[in-house]
DOTOR-530798 format. One record per atom (N, C-alpha, C): x, y, z; residue number from 1. Coordinates in Angstrom, 2 decimals. Each point is the difference from the previous one (the first is absolute). Last residue first. Example, Ala and Ser with C-alpha at 12.3 -4.5 7.8 and 13.67 -1.06 7.14 Angstrom:
2
<site><px>12.85</px><py>-2.25</py><pz>7.08</pz><num>2</num></site>
<site><px>0.82</px><py>1.19</py><pz>0.06</pz><num>2</num></site>
<site><px>-0.77</px><py>1.09</py><pz>0.73</pz><num>2</num></site>
<site><px>0.29</px><py>-5.72</py><pz>-0.07</pz><num>1</num></site>
<site><px>-0.89</px><py>1.19</py><pz>0.00</pz><num>1</num></site>
<site><px>0.90</px><py>1.20</py><pz>0.00</pz><num>1</num></site>
***
This chain:
72
<site><px>-6.10</px><py>-7.37</py><pz>-32.36</pz><num>72</num></site>
<site><px>-1.14</px><py>-0.72</py><pz>-0.62</pz><num>72</num></site>
<site><px>-1.48</px><py>0.38</py><pz>0.71</pz><num>72</num></site>
<site><px>4.23</px><py>0.75</py><pz>1.97</pz><num>71</num></site>
<site><px>-0.06</px><py>0.95</py><pz>-0.88</pz><num>71</num></site>
<site><px>-1.28</px><py>-0.40</py><pz>-1.04</pz><num>71</num></site>
<site><px>0.92</px><py>-3.08</py><pz>2.74</pz><num>70</num></site>
<site><px>-0.15</px><py>1.11</py><pz>1.05</pz><num>70</num></site>
<site><px>-0.56</px><py>1.30</py><pz>-0.82</pz><num>70</num></site>
<site><px>2.13</px><py>-3.69</py><pz>-1.73</pz><num>69</num></site>
<site><px>-1.11</px><py>-0.56</py><pz>0.36</pz><num>69</num></site>
<site><px>-0.68</px><py>1.16</py><pz>0.45</pz><num>69</num></site>
<site><px>4.09</px><py>0.88</py><pz>-3.31</pz><num>68</num></site>
<site><px>-0.42</px><py>-1.04</py><pz>1.16</pz><num>68</num></site>
<site><px>-1.29</px><py>0.25</py><pz>0.27</pz><num>68</num></site>
<site><px>2.76</px><py>1.56</py><pz>-4.71</pz><num>67</num></site>
<site><px>-1.03</px><py>0.28</py><pz>1.22</pz><num>67</num></site>
<site><px>-0.50</px><py>-1.24</py><pz>0.67</pz><num>67</num></site>
<site><px>4.03</px><py>0.15</py><pz>-2.23</pz><num>66</num></site>
<site><px>-0.38</px><py>0.70</py><pz>-0.56</pz><num>66</num></site>
<site><px>-0.73</px><py>0.65</py><pz>0.43</pz><num>66</num></site>
<site><px>1.62</px><py>-4.47</py><pz>2.20</pz><num>65</num></site>
<site><px>0.72</px><py>0.61</py><pz>-0.90</pz><num>65</num></site>
<site><px>-0.87</px><py>1.31</py><pz>-0.67</pz><num>65</num></site>
<site><px>-1.12</px><py>-2.29</py><pz>4.40</pz><num>64</num></site>
<site><px>-0.23</px><py>-1.05</py><pz>-1.27</pz><num>64</num></site>
<site><px>0.87</px><py>1.68</py><pz>-0.72</pz><num>64</num></site>
<site><px>-2.74</px><py>-1.96</py><pz>4.76</pz><num>63</num></site>
<site><px>1.43</px><py>0.51</py><pz>-0.25</pz><num>63</num></site>
<site><px>0.66</px><py>-0.81</py><pz>-1.60</pz><num>63</num></site>
<site><px>-4.55</px><py>-0.63</py><pz>2.45</pz><num>62</num></site>
<site><px>0.80</px><py>1.38</py><pz>0.21</pz><num>62</num></site>
<site><px>1.20</px><py>0.16</py><pz>-0.30</pz><num>62</num></site>
<site><px>-4.21</px><py>-2.92</py><pz>-2.58</pz><num>61</num></site>
<site><px>1.12</px><py>0.19</py><pz>1.14</pz><num>61</num></site>
<site><px>1.18</px><py>1.25</py><pz>0.20</pz><num>61</num></site>
<site><px>-5.26</px><py>-1.45</py><pz>-0.75</pz><num>60</num></site>
<site><px>0.77</px><py>0.69</py><pz>-0.53</pz><num>60</num></site>
<site><px>1.29</px><py>-0.34</py><pz>1.18</pz><num>60</num></site>
<site><px>-5.58</px><py>-1.51</py><pz>-1.86</pz><num>59</num></site>
<site><px>1.17</px><py>-0.69</py><pz>0.39</pz><num>59</num></site>
<site><px>1.41</px><py>1.26</py><pz>-0.07</pz><num>59</num></site>
<site><px>-5.78</px><py>0.42</py><pz>-1.17</pz><num>58</num></site>
<site><px>1.77</px><py>-0.16</py><pz>-0.27</pz><num>58</num></site>
<site><px>0.75</px><py>-0.03</py><pz>1.04</pz><num>58</num></site>
<site><px>-6.21</px><py>-0.72</py><pz>-1.29</pz><num>57</num></site>
<site><px>1.14</px><py>-0.03</py><pz>0.60</pz><num>57</num></site>
<site><px>1.42</px><py>0.43</py><pz>-0.79</pz><num>57</num></site>
<site><px>-4.03</px><py>-0.67</py><pz>-2.46</pz><num>56</num></site>
<site><px>-0.23</px><py>0.32</py><pz>1.04</pz><num>56</num></site>
<site><px>0.94</px><py>0.15</py><pz>1.27</pz><num>56</num></site>
<site><px>1.05</px><py>2.64</py><pz>-4.70</pz><num>55</num></site>
<site><px>0.50</px><py>-1.14</py><pz>0.37</pz><num>55</num></site>
<site><px>-1.25</px><py>-0.26</py><pz>1.22</pz><num>55</num></site>
<site><px>-0.99</px><py>3.15</py><pz>-4.33</pz><num>54</num></site>
<site><px>0.77</px><py>0.15</py><pz>1.80</pz><num>54</num></site>
<site><px>-0.07</px><py>-1.27</py><pz>0.15</pz><num>54</num></site>
<site><px>0.43</px><py>0.83</py><pz>-5.50</pz><num>53</num></site>
<site><px>-1.00</px><py>-0.81</py><pz>0.93</pz><num>53</num></site>
<site><px>0.65</px><py>0.10</py><pz>1.80</pz><num>53</num></site>
<site><px>1.24</px><py>3.30</py><pz>-4.06</pz><num>52</num></site>
<site><px>0.27</px><py>-0.94</py><pz>0.58</pz><num>52</num></site>
<site><px>-1.08</px><py>-0.25</py><pz>0.93</pz><num>52</num></site>
<site><px>0.64</px><py>3.45</py><pz>-3.53</pz><num>51</num></site>
<site><px>-0.94</px><py>-1.30</py><pz>-0.47</pz><num>51</num></site>
<site><px>0.70</px><py>-1.08</py><pz>0.59</pz><num>51</num></site>
<site><px>1.94</px><py>4.38</py><pz>1.24</pz><num>50</num></site>
<site><px>-1.45</px><py>0.18</py><pz>0.04</pz><num>50</num></site>
<site><px>-1.13</px><py>-1.29</py><pz>-0.47</pz><num>50</num></site>
<site><px>4.83</px><py>0.32</py><pz>2.52</pz><num>49</num></site>
<site><px>-0.40</px><py>-0.10</py><pz>-1.66</pz><num>49</num></site>
<site><px>-1.25</px><py>-0.05</py><pz>0.11</pz><num>49</num></site>
<site><px>2.35</px><py>0.36</py><pz>4.10</pz><num>48</num></site>
<site><px>-0.29</px><py>0.70</py><pz>-0.45</pz><num>48</num></site>
<site><px>0.01</px><py>0.97</py><pz>-1.50</pz><num>48</num></site>
<site><px>0.90</px><py>-5.08</py><pz>2.27</pz><num>47</num></site>
<site><px>-0.84</px><py>0.95</py><pz>0.47</pz><num>47</num></site>
<site><px>-0.88</px><py>1.26</py><pz>-0.26</pz><num>47</num></site>
<site><px>4.55</px><py>-1.73</py><pz>-2.28</pz><num>46</num></site>
<site><px>-1.19</px><py>-0.74</py><pz>-0.14</pz><num>46</num></site>
<site><px>-1.52</px><py>0.47</py><pz>0.81</pz><num>46</num></site>
<site><px>4.12</px><py>1.80</py><pz>1.24</pz><num>45</num></site>
<site><px>-0.35</px><py>0.33</py><pz>-1.56</pz><num>45</num></site>
<site><px>-0.93</px><py>-0.52</py><pz>-0.22</pz><num>45</num></site>
<site><px>1.54</px><py>-1.30</py><pz>4.30</pz><num>44</num></site>
<site><px>-1.20</px><py>1.74</py><pz>-0.32</pz><num>44</num></site>
<site><px>0.30</px><py>0.48</py><pz>-0.88</pz><num>44</num></site>
<site><px>2.64</px><py>-4.62</py><pz>-0.21</pz><num>43</num></site>
<site><px>-1.87</px><py>0.49</py><pz>0.90</pz><num>43</num></site>
<site><px>-0.55</px><py>1.06</py><pz>-0.11</pz><num>43</num></site>
<site><px>4.46</px><py>0.29</py><pz>-1.26</pz><num>42</num></site>
<site><px>-0.59</px><py>-0.72</py><pz>-0.87</pz><num>42</num></site>
<site><px>-1.49</px><py>-0.18</py><pz>0.43</pz><num>42</num></site>
<site><px>2.97</px><py>1.43</py><pz>2.67</pz><num>41</num></site>
<site><px>-0.57</px><py>1.27</py><pz>-0.83</pz><num>41</num></site>
<site><px>-0.69</px><py>-0.53</py><pz>-1.37</pz><num>41</num></site>
<site><px>1.58</px><py>-2.72</py><pz>3.52</pz><num>40</num></site>
<site><px>-0.94</px><py>0.83</py><pz>0.65</pz><num>40</num></site>
<site><px>-0.46</px><py>1.10</py><pz>-1.26</pz><num>40</num></site>
<site><px>2.62</px><py>-5.16</py><pz>-0.76</pz><num>39</num></site>
<site><px>0.27</px><py>1.33</py><pz>0.60</pz><num>39</num></site>
<site><px>-1.61</px><py>0.88</py><pz>0.14</pz><num>39</num></site>
<site><px>0.17</px><py>-3.94</py><pz>-2.18</pz><num>38</num></site>
<site><px>1.38</px><py>-0.12</py><pz>0.51</pz><num>38</num></site>
<site><px>0.45</px><py>0.92</py><pz>1.06</pz><num>38</num></site>
<site><px>-5.38</px><py>-2.22</py><pz>-1.02</pz><num>37</num></site>
<site><px>1.31</px><py>0.97</py><pz>-0.81</pz><num>37</num></site>
<site><px>1.13</px><py>-0.14</py><pz>0.75</pz><num>37</num></site>
<site><px>-5.23</px><py>-3.46</py><pz>-1.13</pz><num>36</num></site>
<site><px>1.47</px><py>0.92</py><pz>0.54</pz><num>36</num></site>
<site><px>0.68</px><py>0.80</py><pz>-0.16</pz><num>36</num></site>
<site><px>-5.21</px><py>-2.31</py><pz>0.30</pz><num>35</num></site>
<site><px>1.18</px><py>0.67</py><pz>-1.06</pz><num>35</num></site>
<site><px>1.21</px><py>0.03</py><pz>0.97</pz><num>35</num></site>
<site><px>-4.09</px><py>-3.78</py><pz>-0.03</pz><num>34</num></site>
<site><px>0.17</px><py>1.22</py><pz>1.01</pz><num>34</num></site>
<site><px>1.43</px><py>0.47</py><pz>-1.41</pz><num>34</num></site>
<site><px>-5.45</px><py>-2.49</py><pz>1.11</pz><num>33</num></site>
<site><px>0.87</px><py>0.06</py><pz>-1.22</pz><num>33</num></site>
<site><px>1.71</px><py>1.63</py><pz>1.10</pz><num>33</num></site>
<site><px>-4.05</px><py>-4.37</py><pz>1.81</pz><num>32</num></site>
<site><px>0.56</px><py>1.71</py><pz>-0.23</pz><num>32</num></site>
<site><px>0.65</px><py>-0.15</py><pz>-1.14</pz><num>32</num></site>
<site><px>-3.76</px><py>-3.77</py><pz>3.11</pz><num>31</num></site>
<site><px>0.28</px><py>0.92</py><pz>-1.59</pz><num>31</num></site>
<site><px>0.63</px><py>1.30</py><pz>0.13</pz><num>31</num></site>
<site><px>0.11</px><py>-3.70</py><pz>4.01</pz><num>30</num></site>
<site><px>-0.74</px><py>0.97</py><pz>-0.97</pz><num>30</num></site>
<site><px>0.43</px><py>0.53</py><pz>-0.87</pz><num>30</num></site>
<site><px>2.06</px><py>-3.73</py><pz>2.46</pz><num>29</num></site>
<site><px>-1.63</px><py>-0.58</py><pz>-0.37</pz><num>29</num></site>
<site><px>-0.96</px><py>1.30</py><pz>-0.58</pz><num>29</num></site>
<site><px>5.65</px><py>0.06</py><pz>-0.09</pz><num>28</num></site>
<site><px>-0.82</px><py>0.37</py><pz>1.20</pz><num>28</num></site>
<site><px>-1.12</px><py>-0.53</py><pz>-0.95</pz><num>28</num></site>
<site><px>4.77</px><py>-0.49</py><pz>-1.89</pz><num>27</num></site>
<site><px>-1.10</px><py>-0.95</py><pz>1.28</pz><num>27</num></site>
<site><px>-1.23</px><py>0.34</py><pz>0.27</pz><num>27</num></site>
<site><px>2.34</px><py>2.93</py><pz>-2.66</pz><num>26</num></site>
<site><px>-0.32</px><py>-0.87</py><pz>-0.82</pz><num>26</num></site>
<site><px>-0.62</px><py>-1.20</py><pz>0.89</pz><num>26</num></site>
<site><px>1.96</px><py>3.76</py><pz>2.74</pz><num>25</num></site>
<site><px>-0.99</px><py>-0.15</py><pz>-0.55</pz><num>25</num></site>
<site><px>-0.57</px><py>-0.61</py><pz>-1.08</pz><num>25</num></site>
<site><px>4.46</px><py>-1.03</py><pz>1.85</pz><num>24</num></site>
<site><px>-0.76</px><py>0.54</py><pz>0.60</pz><num>24</num></site>
<site><px>-1.43</px><py>-0.18</py><pz>-0.28</pz><num>24</num></site>
<site><px>2.96</px><py>0.53</py><pz>-3.26</pz><num>23</num></site>
<site><px>-0.20</px><py>-1.02</py><pz>-0.12</pz><num>23</num></site>
<site><px>-0.86</px><py>-0.21</py><pz>1.72</pz><num>23</num></site>
<site><px>1.67</px><py>3.99</py><pz>-0.91</pz><num>22</num></site>
<site><px>-0.88</px><py>0.09</py><pz>-0.95</pz><num>22</num></site>
<site><px>-0.67</px><py>-1.56</py><pz>-0.34</pz><num>22</num></site>
<site><px>3.10</px><py>1.79</py><pz>2.94</pz><num>21</num></site>
<site><px>-1.07</px><py>0.92</py><pz>0.54</pz><num>21</num></site>
<site><px>-1.06</px><py>-0.66</py><pz>-1.02</pz><num>21</num></site>
<site><px>4.51</px><py>-1.81</py><pz>-0.49</pz><num>20</num></site>
<site><px>-0.30</px><py>-0.08</py><pz>0.92</pz><num>20</num></site>
<site><px>-1.75</px><py>0.16</py><pz>0.78</pz><num>20</num></site>
<site><px>2.81</px><py>2.23</py><pz>-3.78</pz><num>19</num></site>
<site><px>-0.83</px><py>-1.45</py><pz>-0.48</pz><num>19</num></site>
<site><px>-0.05</px><py>-0.80</py><pz>1.35</pz><num>19</num></site>
<site><px>1.14</px><py>3.98</py><pz>0.41</pz><num>18</num></site>
<site><px>-0.99</px><py>0.68</py><pz>-0.79</pz><num>18</num></site>
<site><px>-0.39</px><py>-1.51</py><pz>-0.25</pz><num>18</num></site>
<site><px>4.08</px><py>0.05</py><pz>2.43</pz><num>17</num></site>
<site><px>-1.22</px><py>0.22</py><pz>1.14</pz><num>17</num></site>
<site><px>-1.22</px><py>-0.02</py><pz>-0.60</pz><num>17</num></site>
<site><px>4.14</px><py>-0.27</py><pz>-2.44</pz><num>16</num></site>
<site><px>-0.14</px><py>-1.46</py><pz>0.80</pz><num>16</num></site>
<site><px>-1.48</px><py>0.23</py><pz>0.77</pz><num>16</num></site>
<site><px>2.15</px><py>3.65</py><pz>-2.72</pz><num>15</num></site>
<site><px>-0.90</px><py>-0.34</py><pz>-0.51</pz><num>15</num></site>
<site><px>-0.91</px><py>-1.33</py><pz>0.61</pz><num>15</num></site>
<site><px>0.92</px><py>4.43</py><pz>2.57</pz><num>14</num></site>
<site><px>0.88</px><py>-1.15</py><pz>-0.29</pz><num>14</num></site>
<site><px>-0.77</px><py>-0.81</py><pz>-0.89</pz><num>14</num></site>
<site><px>-1.34</px><py>4.02</py><pz>0.94</pz><num>13</num></site>
<site><px>1.27</px><py>0.47</py><pz>-1.03</pz><num>13</num></site>
<site><px>0.61</px><py>-1.05</py><pz>0.23</pz><num>13</num></site>
<site><px>-5.56</px><py>1.15</py><pz>0.72</pz><num>12</num></site>
<site><px>1.52</px><py>-0.40</py><pz>0.65</pz><num>12</num></site>
<site><px>0.70</px><py>-0.49</py><pz>-0.89</pz><num>12</num></site>
<site><px>-5.22</px><py>1.19</py><pz>0.10</pz><num>11</num></site>
<site><px>0.90</px><py>1.27</py><pz>-0.03</pz><num>11</num></site>
<site><px>1.09</px><py>-0.91</py><pz>0.73</pz><num>11</num></site>
<site><px>-5.19</px><py>-1.32</py><pz>-1.59</pz><num>10</num></site>
<site><px>1.70</px><py>-0.31</py><pz>0.79</pz><num>10</num></site>
<site><px>0.67</px><py>1.04</py><pz>-0.11</pz><num>10</num></site>
<site><px>-5.87</px><py>-1.03</py><pz>-0.46</pz><num>9</num></site>
<site><px>1.17</px><py>0.71</py><pz>-1.00</pz><num>9</num></site>
<site><px>1.17</px><py>-0.55</py><pz>1.38</pz><num>9</num></site>
<site><px>-5.02</px><py>-1.97</py><pz>-1.36</pz><num>8</num></site>
<site><px>0.81</px><py>0.58</py><pz>0.87</pz><num>8</num></site>
<site><px>1.07</px><py>0.12</py><pz>-0.85</pz><num>8</num></site>
<site><px>-5.21</px><py>-1.30</py><pz>-0.13</pz><num>7</num></site>
<site><px>0.78</px><py>0.98</py><pz>-0.61</pz><num>7</num></site>
<site><px>1.27</px><py>0.50</py><pz>1.10</pz><num>7</num></site>
<site><px>-4.26</px><py>-4.23</py><pz>-0.50</pz><num>6</num></site>
<site><px>0.78</px><py>1.14</py><pz>0.86</pz><num>6</num></site>
<site><px>1.19</px><py>0.47</py><pz>-0.74</pz><num>6</num></site>
<site><px>-4.86</px><py>-1.85</py><pz>-2.12</pz><num>5</num></site>
<site><px>1.02</px><py>-0.32</py><pz>0.43</pz><num>5</num></site>
<site><px>1.23</px><py>1.13</py><pz>0.87</pz><num>5</num></site>
<site><px>-4.76</px><py>-0.07</py><pz>-2.75</pz><num>4</num></site>
<site><px>0.31</px><py>-1.47</py><pz>1.08</pz><num>4</num></site>
<site><px>1.14</px><py>-0.91</py><pz>0.11</pz><num>4</num></site>
<site><px>-2.62</px><py>5.32</py><pz>-0.89</pz><num>3</num></site>
<site><px>0.57</px><py>-0.55</py><pz>-0.37</pz><num>3</num></site>
<site><px>0.41</px><py>-0.95</py><pz>0.84</pz><num>3</num></site>
<site><px>-3.55</px><py>3.55</py><pz>-1.69</pz><num>2</num></site>
<site><px>0.38</px><py>-1.22</py><pz>0.79</pz><num>2</num></site>
<site><px>1.06</px><py>-0.74</py><pz>-0.13</pz><num>2</num></site>
<site><px>-2.88</px><py>5.05</py><pz>-1.79</pz><num>1</num></site>
<site><px>1.07</px><py>-1.27</py><pz>-0.24</pz><num>1</num></site>
<site><px>0.58</px><py>-0.82</py><pz>1.03</pz><num>1</num></site>
***
């Protein structure tokens, strides 16, 4: 099954950074779908769920509570 979009995922605990990130991808001329998570544990739960579609690109904040980017 071929997709006509790039699936991008961001884990960052800063709400302003998540908003800036999604706004930046909205401005691009490529078709993207952006999912965001506010900590690494939520991201890992999503990625490990059997029904999840894995992203093409993952961006991680290295300094987050609960599970940081390095632990992910």
